[in-house]
N, C-alpha and C positions, 0 to 999 in steps of 0.2 A: 460337566461341559467338556466337549472334545477340544483338542488343540486348535482345530480349524475354526470351530465356533468362537473360541476365545480370541483368535487372531482377527476374525471378522468383526467381532464386537469392539475390539480395541481400535481397529482401523476406522470404524464408524465414529467412535468417540474422538479419535484424532482429527478426522475431517470436520466434525462439528466444532471442536475447539479452534481449529485453524480458521474456520469461518468467522468465529467470534473475535479472534485476535487481530487478524490482518484486515487492512482497508481494501475492499474489493477493487481490483484492477490498478492499484497504485504500486509502482515500483521505483526504487532509487538505486543509483550506481554508488557503490561504496568507494570507488576511486575518485570520480570527478563530481559526484553529487547531483548529477542529472536526474530529474524526476519525470516519469511518464505516467499517463493514465491510459490504460488499455481497455477498450470496449469492443464488443463484437455485436454485429447487427444481424438479425434474421431477416433475409430479404423477402421472404414470403409474408411474415407477420408484421415486420417493421419494429419488432421488439429489440431493445438494447439490453445487454447484460455485461457484467464485468468479465474481462478476459484475464484469468488468473494464471495463465501459462507462463513459464519462465521466459524472461525477456533478455535480449542482448542490448547492451548500451549503444545508443545511436552514435556515440563518439568513438566506439571501438575499444573501450576500456576493458570490457569483459562482461560478465553476467550482472544483471540487476537483481536486487533482492526485494521481496515484498515488504511493505511498510506496515508496522504495527499501529494500532489505534493510539498507543501511548506516544510513539514517535511523532505521529501526525499531530497530536494534541500539543506536544512540546514545541514543535515547529511553529504551530499557529500562535502559541503564547509568545514565542520569541519574536515573531513578525509583529505582533501587536505592541510589544514593548519597544521595538525599534521604531515603529510608526509614532508612538507617543514621544519618544526622544526627539525624533525629527520634527514633530509638531512643536514641541517646546523650544527647540533651537530656532525654528522659523519665527516664533513669537518673540524670541529674544529673552527667554526666561533662564 
């Protein structure tokens, strides 16, 4: 296998792994915690797709980073636990 073919194969594998690891279109600012969901629409077909291009924080903090499936899952679990605590407090338990 030539060096070029090896680089192309590794780039293809990297892109596939990136697709599996990151939540499409979801970005989070490491400084302020702002989260955005970016989508792009094709005006001719009306189809939506995730926009995975690097994003700048709307608060001007700097670049936003893609969110991994694990980070998104942990955030969802934390929100569920917080909601349960608030529910229990409201019930007076």
